[in-house]
C-alpha angles and dihedrals in degrees: 000000000000089000089073089073089073120089093237096149091050091048090049091050093048096049091045090053090047091052090050090050091051089051091050093047091051089053093056102033130060119238112274139059098335092054091042091052090048094054097039092096087055091056090050091050091050090051095053099036096084090061088071087074093081100155100054130047091192092052091045092051092047091050090048091053092049099041114016093044116023101025093043091051091048091052092049090049089050089053091059095041099259140101137052095307095055096079122129112239096011104159121235098253095049088045093055093041092051094043100049103032134056098253136123120214114225113247117247118253129036122106109321092177092059091045091052092048091054097043098095092046092050091048094051092047090049092052092051091045092049092049090051092049092048089053092048093049091047091052092048092047088052088056091049089061096049130033107334092129088064090062122093114271094245091050089053091049091051089052091049091051092050089047093052092049095046092045094051093041089054099041100045097046090047090055090047090049090053089053091049090052087056091054100265122130110228132192118228114263094215134030107198098289090189087072096055113138095199141009089257089053091047098049101030105038110017117026120074097332091186090069092044090053090056098042093051099064095030100046117357100050099048094042096045091048090059105029107020138264096289092054090048091053093049092046092051092050091046092053090046089051092050091049090049088053087055091048090053089051091052091051101041101022088223126127116266118268100197094240094112091050089049090050094055095040088053091053092045090054090046091052091051091048091045091054091049092050093045092055093051092042090055092044090058091050094239117158119259121258110266110264097240091051092046091051091049091052091051091051092049094049095046094044097045094047090046091054089050104041114000105055103034096073089051098044104041127092095027096311093120093051092046093053093043091052091049094049091044090052090049091050091050090050093054092044091052091047090049092051091050092050090048091051091048090050091049092052092049091051 
């Protein structure tokens, strides 16, 4: 495949060595400016490493999400004595796994008996969910290779949104499952965001919980401690928007437009307003909005604002066609590999 042109093994080796260096520096230096200065070259390396993925925008964007965003934030948090890497007695393998991949280690404590009792049920549900998402992605990829440009723009954007969710909700749980197979307890990265009853529920408790777990100690907690909860929420959404601007740049290699930042600031303001309205609604003793209606409203707000601000910076100036061609090529690769495996199996039988 064309992806083999990229120096992925060398990038993996370099970022692993950088993570080991950050671990060593944190062992010898106290949290604060000296440790931050020591790990600053690591942050720079993590920011430039995704550009090594020259042949694939999807691979470059995925690497940027893993390294330039999540891993860089984790290293900065480690420099100030916070975050998931700053845990006494964290073994080397869990340290590297947590640093370089979008996972969240489960905190010790709680009710292990209850967790063990539900393990088989969670596993079966996850297998069914994964199979469904694979089928959905396969169907969407089939459309990418045929007549998707003939569909209405909003229909295409809905398909892109479903694709993004299914892709992330397959990739991140698979990484978490690999960590679990190595003996690490992982928290789920998503919690059925399509069932959210409010924007606060969607962003804070259901959608991409790995990002939420990083934004809370790095942005929300320090800002809210000094300027209040509302300021903390807005600051967290602003930083998320700025990082999404960076992710768009990694994918498209075009200058930021500000639309991603506007999208997340809009949702941050909506979450603050929603909290304010919910308190006054409850104070007056009014009944809650029925759950199905509340979920429908969340879907409408997220979808409409995505059509307006989230997708345009990705899709304009040939970006849509580039990504469609790349996903179509990937689908063709897997179809060809599947046919070869089927032929080999038929010959063996």
